[in-house]
Structures are given as C-alpha cells and as structure tokens.
VEXDREN-2710 file (C-alpha; in Angstrom, 1 decimal):
% VEXDREN-2710
k/r/px/py/pz
1/UNK/65.3/112.0/124.0
2/UNK/67.4/112.7/127.3
3/UNK/68.6/109.7/129.5
4/UNK/68.2/106.0/128.5
5/UNK/64.9/105.2/126.4
6/UNK/65.3/101.8/127.9
7/UNK/64.9/103.5/131.4
8/UNK/62.2/105.4/130.3
9/UNK/60.1/102.5/129.1
10/UNK/60.6/100.6/132.2
11/UNK/59.6/103.3/134.3
12/UNK/56.7/103.6/132.0
13/UNK/56.1/100.0/132.1
14/UNK/56.0/100.3/135.9
15/UNK/53.0/102.7/135.6
16/UNK/51.0/100.5/132.7
17/UNK/51.5/97.2/134.8
18/UNK/49.9/99.3/138.0
19/UNK/46.9/100.4/136.0
20/UNK/46.6/97.4/134.2
21/UNK/46.3/95.6/137.6
22/UNK/43.7/98.3/138.9
23/UNK/41.4/97.3/135.9
24/UNK/41.6/93.8/136.7
25/UNK/41.1/94.0/140.5
26/UNK/38.1/96.7/139.4
27/UNK/35.9/94.3/137.0
28/UNK/37.6/90.4/138.5
29/UNK/38.3/91.2/141.8
30/UNK/42.0/89.8/141.3
31/UNK/45.2/90.2/140.0
32/UNK/48.7/89.0/139.1
33/UNK/50.1/88.3/142.5
34/UNK/54.2/88.4/141.4
35/UNK/53.0/91.8/139.4
36/UNK/51.3/93.0/142.1
37/UNK/54.2/92.8/144.8
38/UNK/56.6/94.2/141.8
39/UNK/54.3/97.5/141.8
40/UNK/54.0/97.8/145.7
41/UNK/57.8/97.0/146.3
42/UNK/58.9/99.9/143.9
43/UNK/57.3/102.2/146.5
44/UNK/60.3/101.2/148.9
45/UNK/63.2/101.2/145.9
46/UNK/64.3/104.7/147.2
47/UNK/67.5/104.6/146.6
48/UNK/68.1/102.4/143.5
49/UNK/71.4/101.4/141.6
50/UNK/69.0/101.4/138.3
51/UNK/65.7/102.2/136.8
52/UNK/65.2/98.1/136.5
53/UNK/66.3/97.5/139.8
54/UNK/63.0/99.6/141.0
55/UNK/61.2/96.9/139.8
56/UNK/63.5/93.5/140.4
57/UNK/64.2/91.4/137.2
58/UNK/62.7/92.4/133.9
59/UNK/60.5/89.4/134.1
60/UNK/58.5/91.0/136.7
61/UNK/57.8/93.7/134.4
62/UNK/56.5/91.5/131.7
63/UNK/52.9/92.4/132.2
64/UNK/53.7/96.1/132.3
65/UNK/55.9/95.8/129.2
66/UNK/53.0/93.6/127.4
67/UNK/50.4/96.0/128.2
68/UNK/52.4/99.2/126.8
69/UNK/53.5/97.6/123.6
70/UNK/50.5/96.6/123.1
71/UNK/48.9/100.0/123.6
72/UNK/51.8/101.6/121.7
73/UNK/51.2/99.6/119.0
74/UNK/47.1/99.6/118.6
75/UNK/44.2/101.0/121.3
76/UNK/42.1/98.2/120.6
77/UNK/39.0/98.6/123.2
78/UNK/37.2/100.5/126.2
79/UNK/39.5/98.1/128.3
80/UNK/42.7/99.6/126.7
81/UNK/41.3/103.3/126.8
82/UNK/40.5/102.8/130.6
83/UNK/44.2/101.8/131.1
84/UNK/45.5/104.8/129.1
85/UNK/43.0/107.2/130.9
86/UNK/44.5/106.0/134.4
87/UNK/47.9/106.0/132.8
88/UNK/47.2/109.6/131.4
89/UNK/45.9/110.8/134.4
90/UNK/48.6/109.3/137.0
91/UNK/51.3/111.1/134.9
92/UNK/49.2/114.6/135.1
93/UNK/48.7/114.2/138.6
94/UNK/52.6/113.3/139.5
95/UNK/53.1/117.0/137.7
96/UNK/50.6/118.4/140.1
97/UNK/52.2/116.9/142.8
98/UNK/55.6/118.1/141.6
99/UNK/54.6/121.5/142.9
100/UNK/53.9/120.4/146.2
101/UNK/57.2/119.4/147.8
102/UNK/55.6/119.5/151.1
103/UNK/53.3/116.9/150.1
104/UNK/56.0/115.1/148.6
105/UNK/57.9/115.1/151.8
106/UNK/54.6/113.6/153.8
107/UNK/54.4/111.1/151.3
108/UNK/57.8/110.1/151.4
109/UNK/58.1/110.1/155.3
110/UNK/55.0/107.9/155.6
111/UNK/56.1/105.0/153.1
112/UNK/59.3/104.9/154.8
113/UNK/57.4/104.5/158.1
114/UNK/55.7/101.5/156.4
115/UNK/58.9/100.0/155.4
116/UNK/58.9/97.9/158.6
117/UNK/55.2/96.3/157.7
118/UNK/56.5/95.4/154.5
119/UNK/59.8/94.1/155.4
120/UNK/58.2/91.8/158.2
121/UNK/55.1/90.8/156.6
122/UNK/55.7/91.0/152.7
123/UNK/53.9/93.3/150.3
124/UNK/50.4/91.6/149.6
125/UNK/49.7/92.2/153.5
126/UNK/46.3/94.1/154.5
127/UNK/47.9/95.6/157.1
128/UNK/50.9/97.6/154.5
129/UNK/48.2/97.7/151.8
130/UNK/45.8/99.7/154.0
131/UNK/48.5/101.7/154.8
132/UNK/49.6/103.0/151.6
133/UNK/46.1/103.6/150.4
134/UNK/45.3/105.9/153.4
135/UNK/48.7/107.7/152.0
136/UNK/47.4/107.9/148.7
137/UNK/43.7/108.8/150.4
138/UNK/45.2/111.6/152.3
139/UNK/47.7/112.9/149.9
140/UNK/47.1/112.5/146.2
141/UNK/42.8/111.9/146.5
142/UNK/43.2/115.6/147.7
143/UNK/43.7/117.0/144.1
144/UNK/40.5/118.3/142.1
145/UNK/41.5/115.7/139.7
146/UNK/40.5/112.6/141.0
147/UNK/40.9/109.0/139.3
148/UNK/37.7/107.7/138.4
149/UNK/38.1/103.8/138.6
150/UNK/35.2/101.9/137.1
151/UNK/34.5/98.5/136.8
152/UNK/32.2/96.1/139.1
153/UNK/30.3/97.6/141.6
154/UNK/30.2/94.6/143.5
155/UNK/34.1/94.4/143.3
156/UNK/34.8/98.3/143.8
157/UNK/32.9/98.2/146.9
158/UNK/35.0/95.6/148.7
159/UNK/37.1/97.3/151.1
160/UNK/39.9/95.1/150.3
161/UNK/39.7/96.0/146.8
162/UNK/39.1/99.8/147.1
163/UNK/42.3/99.6/149.0
164/UNK/44.4/97.6/146.8
165/UNK/43.6/99.8/143.8
166/UNK/44.5/102.9/145.9
167/UNK/47.7/101.4/146.6
168/UNK/48.6/100.8/143.0
169/UNK/47.7/104.2/142.3
170/UNK/50.6/105.2/144.9
171/UNK/52.6/102.8/143.0
172/UNK/51.8/104.1/139.6
173/UNK/52.8/108.2/140.8
174/UNK/56.1/106.5/141.7
175/UNK/56.4/105.3/138.4
176/UNK/55.3/108.5/136.7
177/UNK/57.8/110.4/139.1
178/UNK/60.6/108.0/138.0
179/UNK/59.8/108.3/134.6
180/UNK/60.3/111.8/134.3
181/UNK/63.4/111.8/136.6
182/UNK/65.0/109.5/133.8
183/UNK/64.0/112.0/131.1
184/UNK/60.1/110.8/130.2
185/UNK/57.3/113.6/128.9
186/UNK/54.3/113.7/128.1
187/UNK/55.3/115.0/124.2
188/UNK/57.5/112.1/123.7
189/UNK/54.4/109.7/123.6
190/UNK/53.5/111.6/120.3
191/UNK/56.7/112.5/119.1
192/UNK/58.6/109.3/119.3
193/UNK/56.2/106.5/119.5
194/UNK/58.0/104.5/117.2
195/UNK/60.9/104.6/118.8
196/UNK/59.1/103.6/122.2
197/UNK/57.1/100.7/120.5
198/UNK/60.0/99.2/119.3
199/UNK/61.8/99.4/122.7
200/UNK/58.8/98.3/124.3
201/UNK/58.6/95.3/121.8
202/UNK/62.1/94.5/122.5
203/UNK/62.2/94.7/126.3
204/UNK/58.8/92.4/126.6
205/UNK/60.7/89.9/124.5
206/UNK/63.5/90.4/126.4
207/UNK/61.2/89.8/129.8
208/UNK/59.6/86.8/128.3
209/UNK/62.5/85.0/127.0
210/UNK/64.1/85.1/130.8
211/UNK/61.2/83.4/132.1
212/UNK/61.5/80.5/130.0
213/UNK/65.2/80.2/131.0
END
C-alpha cells in the first residue's frame, strides 16, 4: 500500500466520523458537538502539514476511529449498514467528482468564501452550516447517485437538521478526497482489511488514551 497506512486510516476515520453524525442527526436530531466541529473544520484545512492536522489532534477523531474499527471487525446491525452505505456512497461520489475539475473548483472557491464566517462565528454557526449545505446541494447533489439518508421523518424535516446533514456529507467528501490523496483505494477494504483493522484499533486506543491524560 502506498503512503502511510496510518494516514489512510486517519482520513477514513474522518469520513466515518462524518457519516456517523449524519446517522445520529437523522435518527435523534443531535450529535456530539466536538466531533461535528472537527468534521466541519476539516473543510477549511486546505494546506495541512500532515494528514492528522486536517482534523486537529488524534483525540478529535476518536468517534470516527472507533466506528471504523468496529465496522472493520464486524458489521453488527442495520445502523452499522447505514453508516457503511453512506461511507461507500461518498467514496463513489468522490470518484465521480474527480472527473469534474470545474465542479471541484466551484466547491473550493465557495468553501474559501465561507472561511470568513467560520473564522468569526465558529464551525457550528447556522449561517456557515446553511452555506456549506448549499454548496453540497448545488454540486454533489446534482449527480444521478444521491445519498438517501434514512431516519426519523420528524428530525429530517427540520431545516436545521437537513442543513447539518448536507454540511457533514460535504465534509465526508473532503475526507474521501484526502483518503485517495494518501493512497487509499476501495479494493484496500477487501485485500488489506486485517491490517486496516489492526491500525484502526491501535489509533483508536491512542486517541482514547490522549483524552484521559
């Protein structure tokens, strides 16, 4: 496998953290605020010194690392399959997006324009979330493959929740782009599953330990 396996797992964890929160919002109308901010902040990390720097500290990815570790070890139920479906669909959408450089330029330009709002009001501010959601709607949502988010109709019909879901899906795309940039490929999930599981487990333990210290 090219590039560092740690880098690939960190990028995948970013993706799985985003889709885990999509599922939580869809079913419960809420998600962990810190994990949410980590995903949204990753959209603005355009020139990071390392893969880990896209997300901050390793502890900021502990939700994604734990989810990825558990799914690689064993898929346990319907909600696990929802998360996996979202993640694989985003990876597929990233491959479609890669063939449309003009769309990538639009996304990059509009994210850069949103940076001012993020810097002044934080990553959870409704104006920023609505802005990022509109970027997703105007670009990625125009593909024939569209991610069908399932959950509580009452929660999904709330405009704020719908916007947060779209913003998180955009963040998931960003992590899928990063995963490919550091050498990740879909067939790795089959051929290197054991190595990936071991790495995800090690990084998840490290992330949890850093919270305790």
